[in-house]
N, C-alpha and C positions, 0 to 999 in steps of 0.2 A: 664429436658430434655435438652440434648445438642443442642446447636445452629449449624444449618446447614451452612456451609461455601462453598465458590467457590472451584472448584477442583484446585489442585496445578498446576500452570503454565496456567491456563485459567482465565483471568483477567477481571473483570468488568471496563468498560469505563464510568467514572462518568460524571455528567453534566458539572463539571468545566473543564474538559479535552476534551469534545466532540467537543468544538468550534476549537480547533486545528485539530482534524480530519476532520472536515467539511471544514475547510480552505484548506487542501490538497486535499480533494475529489473534492471540487468545482473547484479549478483550474486545476486539472488533467482532469476532466470531459471537461471543456471547452476547454483545450489545445488539448486533443486528438481529439476532434471534428473538430477543425480547420485544423488538419492535415488528416482528412478523415477517422478517425477510428470509428468503430461502435460498440456499446455495445453488448455483449453476455452473457448470464447468464446460464452456465452450472450447473448441481446439485453438491452437496457437497459429494454425496456418488456414487462411481463407482465400477465396478467390479475389484477386486483385480488384476486380469491378466493384466488389462490396465497398472497399475504402475509397475508390474514385468517386463513387456515387454519394457516399454518406459524408466524408470529411471535406470534399471540394477539390476540383481539380487544380486550383491556383493557390491552395495552401501549401505552406513550406513543407509540411509533412508529405503530401502526396508529389510535390514536384522534386524534392531533394532527399528525403529522408527514409523512404520505405525500402525495405529488404525485399525485393521482388525477383522472382526467377521463373523460368518456364520448367515444368515438369516434363517427363518422357513423353507425355501425349502433346506437348506444346501448350499446355494450358497455363496461363500466367497466374502465378500464386504468390501470396505475400504474408511475411511474419506479421502478425498483428502489431500496429503501432499504437493502437488503443483498443478498448474493449466494448465500448457502448454499441458500435455497429455489429459486432459479433453477438452480443446478447439479443439485440433487436432481431437480427437474423434468426437466431435461435427461437425466439419467441413466436416469430410468425411461422417458421417452418413446423414448429411442434404444437401450434394451437394455444400458447399460453396467454393470448390476448383476449381469449373468449370470457376471461373473468377480469372485469375492470379492478384496477387497484392491486395488480399483481406485483408483488415485492420480491426482487431478486438481487443476489449479489455474487460477485466472484473474485478470486484473487490469484495473481500469477504474474509472470514475466511479459514485458512488451518490448518491442524492438524499433528503434529509430537510428538511421545513420546520421549522427550528429558529431560535432567537435566535442569530445570529452572533456567535461570539466566538473568542478565540485558540485554535486547535486544534479548533474545532467549527464546520463550514460547512454551507451548504445543498447545495452540491455538494462532495462529497469522494472521496477515492480510496483503494482498497484492493487489497491482494494477498490473495485468498482462496484457501485450500488446503483440500482434503477427501480424507479416506481413508475410502473407502466398503467395508463388509462384513467388518470386523474388530472383533470384540467384546473381545478380550483387551486387558489394559492396555499391552501393548507398543504399541498404536496411539497412546495418548496419550504414551508415552515417545519414540516416534519423532518426533511433531511438536514436542515441548518440546525435545529434543536438536537437531532441525533449526533451530528458531528460535535456540537459544543459538548455534549455528554461523554462522547469519546475522549475528548481532550481531557476532561476532568478526571475520567477513569484512568488514564494513562499517567496523569501526574504532570503534564505539560501546561505551560502558561504562556500568555503573551501573544497568542494567535489572534490577529485582527481579521474581522470579518468585513469584506467589501462586497457590495452589490450594484448591479446595473440592470436595466430592461432593454433589450434589443428589439422588443416589439415584433409584430407580424412581419411576414414576407413583404407585405406592401409597404409597411412603415420603412423596412430596411431598404427597399427599392427607392423611395423618396429620399432616404438619407444618403443612399450612395450618390444620387445625382448631386445633392448639395456638397458632399465630399469632394466629388470629382471637379466640381466648379471650384471650390476652395484650394484644393491643391494644385489644379491647373494654373491657377493665378500665381502659385508660388513653385512653379516646376524648377526654376534654377536652384532652389534650395533642396531638391529631393534627391537622394541616392539613388543608384542603379536599381536595387530591388523595388523602392517605392515607385520609381517611373513606370516599371513594368506592372506593378500593382494598380496603378492608376487607370491602366487600360483594361485590367481584368476584374479586380474587385477592390476598390479604394478603401474599402472597411479595413482591408488587412494592413493598410499603412498604419494604422493606429497600433498595430503590434510591433512596430519597429522599435528595436533597442538601441538605434543608432544615437548616441548623445547628442550630436548636432542637430537632431530633428526634434528633439524633445519640446522645444518652445514652440515650434511650429505645430505639433500635435496638440500640445495643450491648448492652444488658440483655435483649434479647429472647431466647427459646429458640432453640437451635442445631439445625440439620437433622442434624448428625452424630449427635446423641442419638437420632434416630429410625431410624439405619441398622440393617438386619438383617445377618445373618452374611455374605450375598453381597455386599452393597455395601461392607461394611467390608474384607472379604477382597480385593476388587478394588482398593479404594483403598490399602490397605496394600501390595499387591504393586507398584502403581505407585511409590509412595514409595520401596519398597525398591530398585526399578530405577534411580530417580533417585539414590538414595544411592550405588549401586554405580558409576554414571556420573559422580559427583562434581558433581551438579547443586544449587546451593544454591537452598533455596525456604522459603516460610513457608505453612503451612496457615492460610487466613483463612475463618472460617465464614461471613462476611457476604458473600461473593462469590456472587451469584445470576445475574448477567448480565442483559441488558435484553429477551431473547427467550424466549417461553415454550416453545420446543421443546427446550430443554436437559434432559438427564438425565444423571445419573452425574457424571464429573469435569468441572469447569469450571476455567479457569486464565486468568490475565492476567500480562502483563509490563509493569511500570509503571516510572515515573522520577518524581522530584521536581524535575526541572529545568524542567517546562513548565508549571507552575502547576496549576490546577484540572484541566486536560485531561492527566492523566499517564498514562492506559492507552495504551500504543502498540500492544499486540497483545493480542487476547483470543479465546477460543474454548471448546470443550468437546465432549462427547458429546450426540448428539440420536439415540438408538436408536430412537424412535418416529416421527420425521419422515417418513421413507420411506413407511411405511404410512399415516400421515395424510394424505399428499399423494395417495395412490392406488396405491403400488407395493407389492411385496412386502415383508414384515417384513424389515428389514435393519439392523444396527447401523452407526453412522456417527460420525465425529468430524471436526471441522474448526477453522480459525482464521482470523482476518482481522487483517491489519496496516494500520494507518492510515498511508497514505504521508505526508500533511501533517505529522503528528506525528513521524514517524520522520525526515523531512528536517529539521524543526525541531530534532530532538535532534542531529543531525549539525552543524548550524550552532552550537547552543549549546555543543557540546563542541569547536568549531573542528577538526572532522576534516578532514584534508588530502584534497581531492577532485582527480580528474584535471583538468587545465586544458582547458578548451573553447576552444582556440585553433588556428588554422591553423599548418601547417608553413611555409608560403610564402604571399607576397603578391606577385602580379604587377602592377606599376603601369606603365600604358602611356599614353603622351601624344603626340598627333599624329594625323592622318588615317590614314596608312598603318599607323602602329602599333597604332592602336585597332582596325582591321580585322584585323590579323595576330594580335592577342593572344590571342583564343579559340582559334585554330587551334593556336598554340603551347601553350596550356594544355591542350587535349584531347589532343595528342600526348604531353605531359608525364604526364597522367593514364593514358593507355594503357601508358606504360612503367613507371610507378610507382604502381600501383592503390591502395596504402595511404596516398599523399600526400593530405593536406588542403590544398587550394590556393584562395585567393580571388583573383578577376580584378577589378581596378579600371581599367576602360578608358572611363570617362565624362571628362566636362570636368573641368578643373582642372589646376593645375601640378604638376610633379613634387615640389615641396617639400610641398604639401598632400597628395598621395598618399603620399609617404614618411612623413610624420606619422601618416596613417591606418594604414599598414603597421606602424609602430612600436607604435601604441595596440592593434592587432589581437593582438599577443602572438606575431607570427610569428617564426620563427627566422631567415629570410632573405627578403630582397626581391629580386624579378626586375624589373629596369628595362628597359623597352623604349620606345626613342624612335625618331624618325624616322631617325637614323643607324643605329642597330642593325638597324631594320627593314629597311634597304636592304642592310645587309652580311651579314644572316643570323646576327647575333650578338645576344647578350643580356648585360647586366650583372647580376652577382650580388653582393649587398650582405648581409654578416652583420650583422643588427641587434642582436645580443647581444654580439659581440665588439667591435663599434665600430671594426674595422679598415677598410683600404682595400678598395674593391669590385674583383672580377675581371670579366673579360670572357671569355665562352666562346661557342663556336658553338652554335647551337641544336641541331645534331645531337648534340653532346656534353652537352647540358644535363641529360638524365635521369641520367647517370653521375656528373655534378658534384653535383647535387642529392642523390642517394643517399649519396654520400660525406660530404657536409656536414651533412645532416639526420639520417640513420639510423645512420651508422657511429658506434659508441661512444655 
């Protein structure tokens, strides 16, 4: 019988890697709370229409990458390919927009049918952060400053901030006309995807990763040249705020992001240490999305962090992570000792709630159990044999100091463990 394996592009996160994920999640959760963001947990499956309406009919995501199916009632449903649309839908449905400046975040898996490669998977995970109801550039500044603080807390370095402004829908319409004229004049140089996008949304051509088209894209008109006074003033004020806060950045007129709902400021945090998939965090304004989904007109902005990429960057930079290892390892051998082991462990956990304790009360010799205790990384081994079980005592061996073991009564075990594991 063939062995069943994971679906291509949908990866297991194994125990040895989970500590890095937890490191990121723990710091993000704490930091977001200090900025006043509240967690929200939307479902992973939504009506397909939500993503068609929000992301855009002619984006790669909607055209090629969504996991879409009909349920038993014939309704078209989709595994979420991103989370902003879900958060906005939930905010409209539950009245969260009644309070301007609503700050929410969520974390979890997204799904896109893509060609799997390093940093790009069919199931991937994001931290998604949204600030709803604030039109001023202070909203963009807050999100950018918050992400910068997160990188510092995590101990990662070298992430570069790039920004652009896509302007209003009217500005984008004028820009699309100029782009269409420009790319039409160079139609022989366009690939098949770009020729199709030329008819639907020429802005998407700027997303092309085709190496043979990069010079043509670099020489294309820039959207900043279409900005009116309001768009220019908004972006200039954001840049002035970042300058005042000491944020280094580069204005990149080619950043358009892959989702049609963006208006105004867009930004990315990128690294050169992960190959082609260098965007670790990206986001921007979507001031029309709330109304387009069916809610009241409301400005909004958000970003998403790719957890797989951020964890890969932690590893690439050899960031020191908290060790995922127990404090103590209880090795029990013998019939009576094996029965008593869990009772002793539970009593110890009651007395020292912060203790991480592994119990090995199965078959095997003490020698094998102590080898496992050492490999676990535990500071101490608690050795419980038949003799100890009969006398109400337990041996304690310091696995790191390699000194002689001591024997204490089970009644004194909690104090002994606290002194030897947590003191100093």
